[in-house]
C-alpha positions as CSV (number, residue, x, y, z in Angstrom):
1,M,-2.9,10.0,-2.0
2,W,0.3,8.4,-0.7
3,I,0.1,6.4,2.5
4,A,3.2,5.0,4.6
5,L,2.1,1.9,7.0
6,R,3.4,-0.3,9.6
7,P,0.1,-2.5,10.2
8,S,-0.1,-4.2,13.8
9,A,-2.4,-7.1,14.6
10,R,-4.3,-4.3,16.5
11,G,-5.3,-1.5,14.7
12,T,-5.2,1.0,17.5
13,L,-1.3,0.3,17.6
14,D,-0.9,1.1,13.7
15,D,1.9,3.8,12.5
16,S,1.5,6.0,9.7
17,V,2.1,8.7,7.5
18,T,-0.2,9.8,5.0
19,I,0.4,12.7,2.4
20,L,-2.4,14.6,0.5
21,R,-2.3,16.7,-2.4
22,G,-5.2,18.7,-3.4
23,R,-6.7,22.2,-2.5
24,F,-6.6,22.8,1.1
25,R,-7.0,26.3,1.1
26,E,-9.9,26.5,3.5
27,I,-8.4,24.1,5.9
28,D,-6.5,25.0,9.2
29,P,-5.8,22.8,12.2
30,S,-5.3,25.1,14.3
31,R,-9.1,26.1,14.6
32,T,-9.9,22.3,15.3
33,P,-10.2,22.0,19.1
34,G,-6.9,19.6,20.5
35,W,-4.4,21.5,18.1
36,G,-2.0,24.0,18.6
37,L,-1.2,26.8,16.5
38,A,0.8,26.9,13.4
39,A,4.9,27.2,13.6
40,D,6.2,28.7,10.7
41,L,9.4,26.2,9.3
42,G,10.0,28.2,6.2
43,A,9.5,27.7,2.6
44,G,6.0,27.8,2.7
45,W,5.9,24.4,5.2
46,R,4.0,25.2,8.6
47,R,3.7,22.4,11.3
48,F,0.7,21.9,13.9
49,D,1.0,19.7,17.0
50,R,-1.8,18.0,18.3
51,K,-2.5,18.7,22.3
52,G,-2.5,16.1,25.2
53,K,-2.2,12.6,24.9
54,V,-2.6,11.1,21.6
55,A,-3.7,7.4,20.4
56,R,-1.1,5.8,18.8
57,S,-2.7,5.3,15.7
58,A,-4.2,8.9,15.1
59,P,-2.3,11.8,13.9
60,A,-0.4,13.4,16.2
61,R,1.1,16.4,14.1
62,I,0.2,17.6,10.5
63,Y,2.3,19.8,8.2
64,A,1.2,21.8,5.8
65,R,3.0,23.1,2.4
66,G,1.2,26.0,1.3
67,D,-2.5,25.2,0.1
68,D,-1.7,22.0,-1.6
69,L,-0.2,19.7,0.6
70,L,-1.1,17.6,4.0
71,V,1.2,15.6,5.7
72,F,-0.4,13.8,9.1
73,V,1.7,11.9,11.2
74,T,1.2,9.2,14.3
75,T,3.2,9.1,17.1
76,A,5.9,6.6,16.3
77,P,7.0,8.1,13.0
78,L,7.4,11.8,14.2
79,D,11.4,11.6,14.7
80,S,11.9,10.5,11.0
81,V,9.2,12.9,9.3
82,E,11.1,15.7,11.6
83,R,14.5,14.9,10.0
84,R,13.2,14.8,6.6
85,L,10.8,17.4,6.1
86,E,12.7,20.1,8.9
87,Q,16.6,19.1,8.6
88,G,16.2,17.5,5.3
89,I,17.9,14.4,6.2
90,A,16.8,11.1,4.1
91,D,16.4,8.0,5.9
92,D,16.3,4.5,4.1
93,H,12.9,4.2,2.6
94,L,10.6,2.3,0.3
95,D,10.2,4.0,-3.1
96,P,6.6,3.2,-5.1
97,A,6.9,3.7,-8.8
98,E,5.3,6.8,-10.0
99,K,2.4,5.1,-12.0
100,G,-1.1,3.6,-12.5
101,V,-4.2,4.4,-9.9
102,L,-2.3,2.4,-7.4
103,S,1.3,1.9,-6.8
104,V,2.1,-0.3,-3.5
105,D,6.3,-0.9,-2.1
106,A,6.0,-3.2,0.9
107,R,8.3,-5.3,3.1
108,P,6.3,-8.0,3.2
109,R,7.5,-10.2,5.8
110,P,5.7,-8.3,9.0
111,L,2.7,-8.3,6.7
112,G,3.1,-12.1,6.2
113,R,3.1,-13.0,10.5
114,L,-0.6,-11.1,10.1
115,A,-1.7,-12.8,7.0
116,S,-0.6,-16.2,8.8
117,Q,-3.7,-15.9,11.7
118,Y,-6.1,-16.1,8.7
119,S,-4.2,-18.1,5.8
120,P,-1.4,-19.9,6.9
121,T,-0.1,-20.2,3.2
122,L,-0.4,-16.8,1.9
123,G,1.8,-15.5,5.5
124,R,4.9,-18.2,4.5
125,L,4.9,-17.0,1.2
126,L,5.0,-13.4,2.4
127,E,7.5,-13.8,4.9
128,R,9.7,-16.0,2.4
129,S,9.8,-12.3,0.6
130,E,12.2,-9.3,1.0
131,R,9.7,-7.1,-0.7
132,L,6.9,-7.0,-2.5
133,R,5.6,-4.3,-5.3
134,L,2.4,-3.8,-6.8
135,T,1.0,-1.5,-9.6
136,A,-2.4,-1.2,-11.2
137,D,-4.1,0.8,-13.7
138,L,-7.5,1.5,-15.4
139,D,-8.3,2.1,-18.5
140,A,-10.5,1.6,-21.3
141,Q,-9.3,-2.1,-21.9
142,G,-10.0,-3.0,-18.4
143,L,-7.4,-3.3,-15.3
144,S,-3.9,-4.3,-16.0
145,A,-2.0,-5.0,-12.8
146,E,1.9,-6.3,-11.8
147,L,2.9,-7.8,-8.7
148,E,6.6,-8.6,-8.0
149,L,7.8,-10.8,-5.2
150,Q,11.7,-10.2,-4.7
151,L,13.0,-13.6,-2.9
152,G,16.6,-14.6,-1.9
153,T,18.0,-16.4,-4.6
154,A,16.7,-17.3,-8.1
155,S,15.5,-20.5,-7.2
156,E,13.3,-19.8,-4.6
157,A,12.1,-16.9,-7.3
158,R,11.2,-20.2,-9.3
159,A,9.7,-22.1,-6.8
160,V,7.4,-19.2,-5.5
161,A,6.1,-18.7,-9.3
162,E,5.6,-22.4,-9.6
163,S,3.6,-21.9,-6.8
164,L,1.7,-19.3,-8.0
165,A,1.2,-20.8,-11.6
166,S,-0.4,-24.3,-9.9
167,V,-2.7,-22.0,-8.1
168,A,-3.5,-20.2,-11.3
169,R,-4.2,-23.5,-12.7
170,A,-6.7,-24.7,-10.3
171,L,-8.4,-21.1,-10.6
172,G,-8.7,-21.8,-14.3
173,Q,-10.6,-25.1,-13.6
174,T,-13.4,-23.1,-12.2
175,R,-16.2,-21.3,-13.9
176,G,-17.4,-18.0,-14.4
177,L,-15.3,-15.2,-12.6
178,G,-12.8,-17.5,-11.6
179,A,-11.9,-18.7,-15.0
180,Q,-11.9,-15.4,-16.4
181,I,-8.8,-14.3,-13.5
182,A,-6.9,-17.2,-14.4
183,E,-7.3,-16.3,-18.6
184,G,-5.7,-13.0,-17.9
185,L,-3.3,-14.4,-15.3
186,V,0.6,-14.4,-16.3
187,V,3.2,-16.3,-13.5
188,E,7.0,-16.2,-14.2
189,A,10.4,-16.2,-12.7
190,V,12.6,-13.1,-13.5
191,G,16.1,-13.5,-11.7
192,E,15.4,-13.5,-8.0
193,R,11.6,-12.2,-8.4
194,A,8.5,-14.3,-8.7
195,V,6.2,-11.7,-11.2
196,V,2.1,-12.3,-11.4
197,R,0.6,-9.9,-14.5
198,L,-3.1,-9.6,-14.6
199,K,-5.2,-8.0,-17.3
200,L,-9.0,-8.1,-16.7
201,P,-11.2,-7.1,-19.7
202,P,-14.3,-4.4,-18.4
203,E,-16.8,-7.3,-18.4
204,A,-14.5,-9.2,-16.1
205,L,-14.1,-6.2,-14.2
206,A,-17.7,-5.4,-13.8
207,R,-18.2,-8.9,-12.4
208,A,-15.3,-8.8,-9.8
209,A,-16.7,-5.3,-8.5
210,R,-20.6,-6.7,-8.6
211,C,-18.8,-10.1,-6.4
212,A,-17.1,-7.7,-4.2
213,G,-20.1,-5.7,-3.8
214,G,-21.9,-9.2,-2.8
215,G,-23.5,-9.1,-5.8
216,G,-22.6,-12.6,-6.4
217,C,-19.8,-14.4,-8.0
218,E,-21.1,-16.5,-10.8
């Protein structure tokens, strides 16, 4: 699954493009009430448009390629996706790394404005950053993740890295899961980037999962 998202303070105003790869032989949007018949675009591509008025955050169009790819597009990105898929014109875009079980590539400043409502410190950090990249992977050794914040200058990257390192040190003074997370954290400045690397062994990952599930974070 690939998700391109432009979030808003209200979920009903989110813009998104969602791509699914799998086996979709039995799926035909035109059989679903509210969707039109397929338009054949050639090269195995078909387009299905939604009838009537569509909420901004809901899919307004579905592209299907053969039986293995579905693309759900909300209203705002329709023109750019149409240029890419129907006209072959590629707009400037982010490009997440193809590795791990999770890969994120984002312009963090809009996220910073949203985050400021809940955490002013996190909001300021994101608003100072020009780009955010995150990858995470799971294997027999546990979780390994890398977060990279692109700043404007090397001095800004060092300042952000020092701030994040102080948070990691404070976390290390706690007990239980917090201390285990801090033990697996490495924070450094690399040129104009502040980089955070995390390794969690299976037992710490299991504790984090219990904590997230409300089972206690001791």
